[in-house]
PAZAPA-4460 file (N, C-alpha, C; in steps of 0.05 Angstrom, whole numbers, plus 32768, in hexadecimal, padded with zeros to 4 digits):
% residues 101
    n_x    n_y    n_z   ca_x   ca_y   ca_z    c_x    c_y    c_z   seq   type   mol
   7B23   87EE   7AD5   7B2F   8807   7ADC   7B28   8816   7AC6     1      X     A
   7B1C   8835   7AC5   7B17   8849   7ABA   7B2D   885D   7AB5     2      X     A
   7B35   8866   7A98   7B4F   8873   7A95   7B44   888F   7A8C     3      X     A
   7B4A   88A0   7A8A   7B46   88B3   7A8E   7B5B   88D2   7A7C     4      X     A
   7B57   88D0   7A5C   7B69   88DC   7A51   7B68   8902   7A52     5      X     A
   7B78   8918   7A45   7B6E   8921   7A40   7B6B   893F   7A56     6      X     A
   7B6E   893E   7A75   7B6D   8950   7A82   7B7D   8963   7A7E     7      X     A
   7B95   895F   7A77   7BAD   8978   7A7A   7BA2   898A   7A5B     8      X     A
   7B98   8975   7A4D   7B98   898D   7A33   7B81   89A1   7A3E     9      X     A
   7B5E   8991   7A4B   7B4D   89A7   7A5B   7B5C   89B0   7A66    10      X     A
   7B70   89BB   7A7B   7B78   89C1   7A99   7B88   89D9   7A84    11      X     A
   7B8F   89CF   7A71   7BA8   89EE   7A63   7B92   8A09   7A56    12      X     A
   7B81   89F8   7A49   7B6D   8A02   7A3C   7B4B   8A17   7A58    13      X     A
   7B51   8A06   7A6F   7B52   8A14   7A85   7B5D   8A29   7A7F    14      X     A
   7B7C   8A25   7A82   7B7F   8A4A   7A92   7B85   8A4D   7A83    15      X     A
   7B8B   8A4F   7A63   7B7E   8A62   7A59   7B6D   8A73   7A57    16      X     A
   7B52   8A62   7A61   7B38   8A74   7A5B   7B40   8A83   7A76    17      X     A
   7B42   8A7F   7A8A   7B3E   8A8B   7A9F   7B5E   8AAE   7A9B    18      X     A
   7B71   8A98   7A88   7B87   8ABC   7A85   7B79   8ACD   7A74    19      X     A
   7B6F   8AC0   7A68   7B50   8ADB   7A45   7B3F   8AE8   7A5E    20      X     A
   7B38   8ADA   7A6F   7B1D   8ADE   7A83   7B38   8AF7   7A91    21      X     A
   7B49   8AEE   7A9E   7B55   8B05   7AB4   7B57   8B25   7A9E    22      X     A
   7B63   8B16   7A84   7B6E   8B2E   7A6E   7B57   8B45   7A6D    23      X     A
   7B32   8B3A   7A6E   7B20   8B4A   7A66   7B19   8B56   7A7D    24      X     A
   7B2B   8B54   7A90   7B1B   8B5E   7AA2   7B2B   8B83   7AA4    25      X     A
   7B12   8B8B   7AAF   7B1F   8BB6   7AA7   7B10   8BBA   7A94    26      X     A
   7B16   8BDD   7A8E   7B11   8BE5   7A75   7B1B   8BD7   7A63    27      X     A
   7B11   8BDE   7A55   7B21   8BDC   7A30   7B15   8BF3   7A1D    28      X     A
   7B25   8C05   7A0F   7B22   8C15   7A00   7B28   8C0C   79DE    29      X     A
   7B10   8C0C   79D7   7B14   8BF6   79B8   7B0E   8C13   799C    30      X     A
   7B12   8C06   7992   7B04   8C1C   7977   7AED   8C0A   7970    31      X     A
   7AED   8C22   7961   7AC9   8C18   7953   7ACF   8BF3   793A    32      X     A
   7AED   8BFC   7933   7AEF   8BE8   791A   7AEB   8BB9   792D    33      X     A
   7AFD   8BD6   7947   7AFF   8BB6   795B   7AE8   8BAA   796B    34      X     A
   7AD5   8BC0   7974   7ABB   8BBE   7981   7A99   8BB1   796B    35      X     A
   7AA0   8BB8   7956   7A93   8BBD   7942   7AA2   8BB1   791D    36      X     A
   7AA7   8B9F   7927   7AB8   8B8B   7912   7A9A   8B8C   78F6    37      X     A
   7AAB   8B8B   78DE   7A9D   8B83   78C7   7A7E   8B6B   78C5    38      X     A
   7A9A   8B5A   78D3   7A80   8B3B   78D0   7A6F   8B3F   78EF    39      X     A
   7A6D   8B50   78FC   7A50   8B57   790E   7A47   8B6E   7902    40      X     A
   7A4D   8B7E   78F2   7A3A   8B8F   78E7   7A32   8B86   78C3    41      X     A
   7A38   8B6C   78C0   7A31   8B50   78A3   7A19   8B49   78B6    42      X     A
   7A1C   8B3F   78C5   79FC   8B35   78DD   79FA   8B4E   78ED    43      X     A
   79F4   8B5E   78E7   79E4   8B70   78FC   79DD   8B93   78EF    44      X     A
   79DE   8B8A   78D8   79D5   8BA9   78D5   79D3   8BA7   78B8    45      X     A
   79CB   8BB9   78A6   79CA   8BB8   788C   79E3   8BBC   7887    46      X     A
   79FE   8BCC   7895   7A0F   8BD9   7883   7A2A   8BBC   788D    47      X     A
   7A3E   8BC1   7875   7A5F   8BB8   787B   7A6F   8BBB   788E    48      X     A
   7A62   8BD6   7897   7A79   8BDE   78B4   7A6B   8BF1   78C2    49      X     A
   7A78   8BFF   78D1   7A74   8C10   78E1   7A7B   8C20   78E1    50      X     A
   7A90   8C24   78D1   7A89   8C46   78B0   7A81   8C47   78A1    51      X     A
   7A6F   8C37   7892   7A60   8C37   7883   7A41   8C42   7893    52      X     A
   7A40   8C37   78B1   7A1D   8C42   78BA   7A1F   8C5B   78C4    53      X     A
   7A34   8C5E   78C2   7A3C   8C78   78D6   7A33   8C95   78C4    54      X     A
   7A4B   8C8F   78A8   7A43   8CA3   7887   7A28   8CA0   7895    55      X     A
   7A1B   8C84   7887   79FE   8C86   7881   79E7   8C9D   7895    56      X     A
   79F4   8C99   78A7   79E4   8CA8   78C1   79EB   8CC8   78C5    57      X     A
   7A08   8CC9   78B1   7A04   8CE6   78A7   7A21   8CFC   78C9    58      X     A
   7A1A   8CDE   78DA   7A2F   8CEA   78EF   7A50   8CF9   78E5    59      X     A
   7A51   8D09   78E7   7A63   8D1E   78F6   7A7A   8D2C   790D    60      X     A
   7A69   8D1C   7923   7A7F   8D30   793F   7A73   8D11   794A    61      X     A
   7A88   8CF8   795D   7A82   8CEE   796C   7A65   8CF1   7975    62      X     A
   7A71   8D04   7984   7A5B   8D0B   799A   7A3F   8D0A   798F    63      X     A
   7A34   8D05   7970   7A1E   8D00   7970   7A16   8CDE   7975    64      X     A
   7A21   8CCD   7974   7A1B   8CB5   7981   7A06   8CB3   7994    65      X     A
   7A16   8CC8   79A6   7A06   8CC6   79C8   79EC   8CDD   79CA    66      X     A
   79E0   8CDD   79B2   79C9   8CF1   79B0   79B8   8CD7   79A7    67      X     A
   7995   8CDB   79AB   7986   8CC8   79A1   7980   8CC9   798F    68      X     A
   7984   8CDA   7975   7981   8CD4   7960   799B   8CC0   794E    69      X     A
   79AE   8CBB   7964   79C6   8C9C   794D   79B8   8C85   7959    70      X     A
   79A0   8C82   7980   7995   8C72   7979   7985   8C67   796A    71      X     A
   797A   8C71   7963   7955   8C73   7949   795C   8C6E   7939    72      X     A
   7986   8C77   7931   7981   8C68   791F   798A   8C49   791C    73      X     A
   7998   8C41   7927   79A6   8C26   7935   7989   8C17   7934    74      X     A
   7975   8C23   7942   7954   8C13   7947   794C   8C12   792A    75      X     A
   7953   8C25   791F   793D   8C15   78FD   7957   8C0B   78ED    76      X     A
   796B   8C0F   78E7   7987   8C11   78D8   7997   8BE7   78DF    77      X     A
   7982   8BDF   78F7   799B   8BCF   790D   7982   8BB3   7911    78      X     A
   7995   8B9F   7923   797D   8B8E   7927   7973   8B96   7946    79      X     A
   7983   8BA5   794F   798C   8BB7   7973   7972   8BC3   7970    80      X     A
   7967   8BC4   798B   7958   8BD8   798F   7959   8BFD   7996    81      X     A
   7977   8BF9   799E   7981   8C11   79A6   79A4   8C0F   79A7    82      X     A
   79B1   8C2D   79A4   79C8   8C26   799E   79D8   8C1B   79BB    83      X     A
   79CF   8C10   79D3   79D0   8C05   79E5   79D4   8BF0   79E9    84      X     A
   79C4   8BE9   79E0   79BF   8BC6   79D4   79C7   8BB7   79C4    85      X     A
   79DD   8BD7   79AD   79F5   8BCB   7996   7A06   8BC7   79A5    86      X     A
   7A1B   8BDA   79BD   7A2C   8BDE   79C8   7A30   8BBF   79D6    87      X     A
   7A19   8BC2   79E3   7A13   8BA5   79FC   7A2A   8B86   79E6    88      X     A
   7A11   8B89   79CE   7A0C   8B72   79BE   7A2F   8B70   79AF    89      X     A
   7A36   8B81   79A8   7A53   8B7E   79A6   7A70   8B7A   79B2    90      X     A
   7A66   8B87   79C7   7A73   8B88   79EB   7A7A   8B68   79E6    91      X     A
   7A62   8B59   79F3   7A5D   8B48   79EF   7A68   8B2A   79E7    92      X     A
   7A67   8B32   79CC   7A7D   8B1F   79B3   7A9A   8B26   79B1    93      X     A
   7A9D   8B3F   79BB   7ABD   8B4C   79B3   7AC5   8B33   79C6    94      X     A
   7AAD   8B34   79E4   7AC4   8B28   79FC   7AC9   8B0C   79F8    95      X     A
   7AB3   8AF8   79E8   7AB5   8AE8   79E3   7AC3   8ADD   79D0    96      X     A
   7AD2   8AE8   79BB   7ADD   8AE0   79B5   7AFE   8AE4   79B9    97      X     A
   7B02   8AFC   79C7   7B1A   8AF8   79E2   7B18   8AED   79EF    98      X     A
   7B06   8AD9   79F5   7B0F   8ABC   7A15   7B10   8AA7   79FE    99      X     A
   7B03   8AAB   79E2   7B0F   8A97   79CF   7AED   8A8B   79BF   100      X     A
   7AE4   8A93   79C7   7AC8   8A83   79B8   7ABB   8A8D   79A2   101      X     A
***
């Protein structure tokens, strides 16, 4: 006879994962600090923080990040080819963290 143990622990983990996934559904308003934590910036850019990157780029108005010049700056100073790619990568990391991975 084969005895399997630990299924209760697995079920609790799956239930927790399901709850976290449900919490991710919908739209989330995140600050730049939440979406681009310093750890993300260190791994993917030459800047210690998103604020340092914004300062270096000379961004003075939030609308400036919608301009093509910002995406070019991102392509030149990060491992990403565009602002959209950087946002997508940051969003994926944020979601994985929320799920507990």
